[in-house]
N, C-alpha and C positions, 0 to 999 in steps of 0.2 A: 307500544302502540305502533301499528303499521303506518308506513308512509303512504301518501296518496298515490294512486296509480296514474294520475293525470298531472302533467306539468304544463306551464304556459311558456314556451320558448319565445324570447324576444328577438326580433330581427329588425334592426334599424338600418335602413338602406342609406348608404352614403350618397348624397345628392346635393347639388348647390341649392341654397335657399332661393326661392323665386316668388315674386309678387304674383298673387292670383286675383287681385282686385283693383289694379291700376298702377300707374307709373308714378303718381305724385308722392308715393310713400317714401321716396328716397330724397326728399327735398332737404333734409338735414344731414344727409350722408348715408353711408352703408355700414351697418353694424355687422359684427361677426358673432356667430353662436357656436360656442365650443362646449366640450364635456357634456354632451346631451345625455341625460338619463331619463328613461321612460320604463316604468316597471309596475307590475301588479304585485303589491305587497299585502298579502292576506286580505284581498278585497278592496284595497285602497289603490287608486291610480296616483302614482308618485311621479312627479316631473321635476327635473332639475337641469340647469344649464348655467353657463357663464356668458353674459353678453359683453363682448369686447367693444367698447365705445370709442376706441382711438380715432376712428374716422367720422365720428359724429360731431357736428358743430351746431349746438342749439342756441338760438338767440337768447339774450339775457332775460327777456320778459316772457319767453314762451316755454312750453313744455310738451312732451309727447307721452301719452299714456299707452303702455304696451300690455296687451292681454293675451296670455297663452290660451289656446283653444284646442281641445282634443276633438277632432272631426272624424267620426266614423258612422256606424249605424245610428248612434246617438251623438249629440253634440254636448260637450261639457266645457263650460267656461271656468278657467282657473283664476285665482286672485290676480288682479292687475298690479303693475308697478309703474312708477312715473320717473322719467328723467327730466330734470328741470334746468332751465337757464338760471344764472346767478340771481337776478332780481326776482324771478318767479319763486325761487326756493326761499329767499329771505322773506318775501311776502307771506308765504305759507307758514314759515316759522313764527312770524309775528301773530298770525291768526291761530297758532297752535294746531295746525293741520298737518304737521310732518309726522309720518309714520316711518321710523328709521328702517324698518324691514321692507318697506314698499315704496319709499320716495328717496331719490338720490340726486345730488347736485352734480351736474355734468361740468367737469373742469375742462373746458374746451382747450384743445391743443396739447393735452397731456394724456399719457396712457392711462386707461381706466378699465378695470374688469368688475362687472356688477354681477354678483351671484344671485341665482333664483332657485327657490325650492318650495314646492307646495304639494299638498296631497288632498284629494277629494275622493268621494265614493266612486268605485269602479262602475262604469256603465254596465247595464244589464247584458248587453250583447257586445262583448269586447273581442273584436276580431281585427281586421285590417283597418287602419286609421292613419290620419296625418296629424302632426303637431303644427299648428298654425299660430303665428304671432300677429294679432290684430293691432293696428296702429291708429291712435286717435290724436289728431293734431289740433282739434278745435275744442276739446273738452266736452263734447256733446254725447260721449259714450260710444264704445266700439261694439259692433255686432256684425255677424256674417252678412254680407251683401250690402252693408252700408258704409263700410270703411275698408281701407286697404289692409291686406294681410300677406304674410310671408310663410311659405311652407318651409320648415327647418328640418323635418324628419318624417319618416314613415315607419310604422310599427305594425307587427302582426302578432296578435295574441291567440291565434287559432290553436286550440288544444291539440296536442299530439299524445297518442297513447304511449306510455312508457313501457318498454319491453320488460317482461317478467322472467325471472330465473326459472329453469326447468329442474325439477327434482329428479334425482336418480331413483330407480325402482329399488326397493328394499327386499322384495320377495325372495329372490335367489339366495341372498346372504342371510335371510332370516330362517332358512332351513338349517338342518343339522350341519354343524361346522366340522370340517375335517382338519385334524391337528396331528402334527408329527413331533415326536421327541426322539432325539438321536444321541448316541454316545459311542465310546470305544471301551472295550474291556481287554486288558492285557492278561489273558489266561495262559499260564505257562504249562508246557507239556515236557516230560522227559524226552530225551532223544528218541525219535521214531515212534513215539507213543501217541495214540489218538484218543485215549480214554480220559475223561475229565476226572482229575483228582482234586477235590475241593481243598484238602489240607496241604497241597503242594505249594510252597513258596507263598506268594500273596494272592493265590487264587480265590480264597474265601472272600476277600475284600473286593476283588474284581468282579466275581460272579454276583455279589450283592448289588453292584451298580445296576445290572440288568433287572434283577428281581425287584429292587426298589422303584425303578421306573415303571414297571408293570403294576406294582402295588399302588403307586401314586395315581395312575390312571384309573385303576379299578375302583378306587375310593371316591372318584369324582361323581357328583350327582349327574344322572342322565348321560353318562359316558359309556361307550361301547368300543372295546378294542376290535379293530377290523384287520389288523396285520402286524406281524412281528417279523422283521427282516433281519437276517444274520448273514454277514459277509466275512469270511475268514481269509487270512493271509498267511503264507509261509515266507520265511526269509530266504534270500537267494544263495543258499549253500547246498551242495549236493546236486544231483541231477534234476533237470526240469521235470521229467516224467515222474520221479519219486515225489517231488514237491507238489505236483498237481494232485496226486492222491492224498498226500498229507494235508494240504489245505482244505480239500473237500471233506475228508473224513473228520478233521478237527471241527469244522463248521457244523457238520451233522451232529457231532458229539455234544457241542454246546447247545444246539437246538433241542436235542433229547434231554439234556439236563434241565433246561428252562421249562420244557414241557412237563417234566416230572414234578416240578415245583408248582407251576402255574396252572396245569391241567387244561390247556387249550387244545383244540383239535388240530390235526395236521393242516387243514385248509387255511388256518390263520398264519402259518409259517411260510416264509420264503427263504431258502438257503442257497447262497452263491459263494464263490471263492475266487481268489487270485493266486495262482501257484507261487509266484515269487514277487515280493513287494519291492520292486526296483524304484518305484516313485518315492516310496518312503525312505529308501536308502539314499537316494539323491538329495532329498530334502534335509536329512539329518547330517549328511556329509557337508553340504553347503553351509550349514550352521556351525560346523565344527572347526577346529584348528589343526586337524590332522595333517601330516606332511604329504606333499604332492597332491593336495586337494584338487587343484584345477585339472590335473591329468586324470584323476579318478572320476571327476564329474564328466569329462569328455568321454571316457570309456562307458560310463553308465548311459550316456545319451546316444551312443553309437547304435548302428543297425545290426551289430553282431548278434548271434544267437545267445540266449541266456546262459547256456552251458559254457560257451567260449568266453563270454564276458566274466563269468564267475572264476574260470581258470586263470584268465589274465589278471584279474584283480588279486587273486591269491599269490600268483607267481611273480608278477612285476612289482608289486608294492607290499612286500612281506611285513615291513614295520607298520605301515598303515593298516594292513589287514588284521594284525593282532589287535589294534585299537578298535577297529570296526567289529571284530568278532566279540570283543568284550563289552563295548559300550553301545553299539548300534544294532547289531543283528537281533538281540533279544527283543528290542522294542518294535521290530518289524513283524513279530509273530503276534498279531493282534486280531481281534474280531470286532468289527463295527456292527452296531445294532440300531434298529429304528423301530419304534413302536408307533403305529398309526391308529388313531381312534377318532370317533365322531362324538360330538356332544350335541344332543338335541336341545333346542331352546327350552328354557323354563316357561311355565305358564305366566302370562302377563302380570297376574296379581302377585306372584312370587317375585318377579323381577322388580315390581314397584317397591316391595318390602326391602329387598337387598339393596336397591338403588339408594335408599335413604341411609343405610348403615355401612355397607361394604361394597361400593360400586366396583371395586377392583376384582371382585369375584365373578363378575358377569362377563359373558362372551359377547362378541359383536352381534351374534345371532340373537342373544337375549335382548340386547338393547334395541335392535331393529324390530323384533317381534312386538315389544312394548310400543315403539314409535308408531307402528302401523295401526294401533288402536286409536290414534288421534289424527285429526285432519292435518295434511301437510301445511307447514307454516304456522300452525297454532303455537301458543306459548309453551304448551306441554311438549309438543313435537320438537320445538327449537331447543328446549332444555336438554332433552334426550340426545339430540344430534350433537350439541356442544360437548356433552359428557363423552359420547362415543368418539368424537374427534380427538378429545384429550387422552382417553385411555388407549386408543388405537390410532396413533398418528400416521401409520403407513396405510390405513384403509382409505382409499380414494373416495369411496361412496360416502363415508361419514364426513370427510373433509368437504366434499362438494355440497352435500345437503346442509351442513353447518354454514357454509358460505351463502347458500340460497336463503337460509333463515335470516342471516345478517343483512343481506340485500333487501329482503322484505321490510326490514326495520330501518333501512337507510344507513346502516353501519358499514361503510365501505372499508374502513381500516380493519375491522375484524374479518370481513369477507376476504380481503386481500391475503391475510395470513392463512386462511384455509384454502383459498384458491391456489396458493403456491404449492400445495400438496395434493391437489385434486386430480392430477393427471391431465390427459389431453383428449378425453372423450368429447363427443359433440356437445354434451350437456355442459362440460367444463369450459369449453371454448365459448359457448353461448353465455355462460355466467360471467366470464371475463368481459365480454362485450357489454353486458348489462351493467357491470360495475363501472366501466369507463363512462357509459352514458349517465349513470347516476351521479358520478363525481362531477360531471359537467353541470348537471341539473342542480346539484347542491351548491356548487360554486355560484351559479347564477342566482340561486335563491339567497345565499348569504350575502351576495353583493347586489341585491335588488333586481336580479334577473336583467342585468344591464349589458348591452353591447354599446361601446362608446364609438362615436364617429366625430370627425372634425367637420364643421359646417360653416361656410362663409356666405354671407349675403351678397347677391348681385342684382343688378337691375334686370 
């Protein structure tokens, strides 16, 4: 169930109590009113406070009847309570007239706090109002205009519109999703050879990596391969000019091999190369325990030409170079590949079917396409957004809209979890503002919409 869009903020203005109907109301002393509560609890006007009677001195045979009164567009009288002198209280006991919740014996000269709590129907027009304590010393009944009164608080129930979360648009991400699968194949070539030989060393296994990636995508429903990128590297041995041609021709050879198996047009392929894989050399040397490692790393980082660096590496560090030639250089003759493909969203009816059985098979575009068939914030929409946020935790749109659904339902704890991953878009910033507002509103609701003030009576 959605939370209401309207809340009633309570504003109790700190102010000294003041008599509004005469000065005689202080003839027994000046009470204090503390812990004042005024709230609208589901259509009930709830009033509570503590009357501190320490400064009241009521004669033994007398009493004072206090009547809280809510004075606004309408006037509401709440149940009265009575403070009695000793003999007055004893007389009431003998007559069986003591209501323990509404009649209290004043122990003159001693500290005394008298609690008050009452609820009545909320006035039909609850806006700005005052809480007045009417005081009756003669027992003839208290009413506005005929007895003294003290304003102890002001309150404002004027409705304020609660800000609503803004949902992020799903249309862009509900279109065909672009996905990339990447990997590396360590295809070996005999020295100075650029032709692919599948049976050479581990080539068959390495070539199968690329073919399996392409086959996996080809078998996906609604998937279309839009690009196959191949980037070849040569190791830094021999001349740079020779390695430039070697890296380029080996990358082309791998492209031609894949094309012969997968039968894709030239327009699908992109072939690039790096003549000498010095970055890879540096990474593997840094991870190794070869002698004079720091000096070799400094050489690889230098601005010297590739040919000079390779000659210095070979001549200055012969022992380390033998290890590098055996263990590191072969690993630098690698081809990186990337398969790019698009997946068109499934029809909504198919998404509904899969959502019930294998939701992990769905793409974010599938889920957003289905969500767009429901009104924003509806129960069906919310369920889909929660699933999308769970399956795709890095998708800020799913996280934001899941948070918005939670805020619609007053669930700030769930909203906070999703907002932490929703990014910093204007919609996300607004949603965090709504969450903070709602937390305060819920806190007021759970605590009776109360703002507490300290209030002391004065003449």
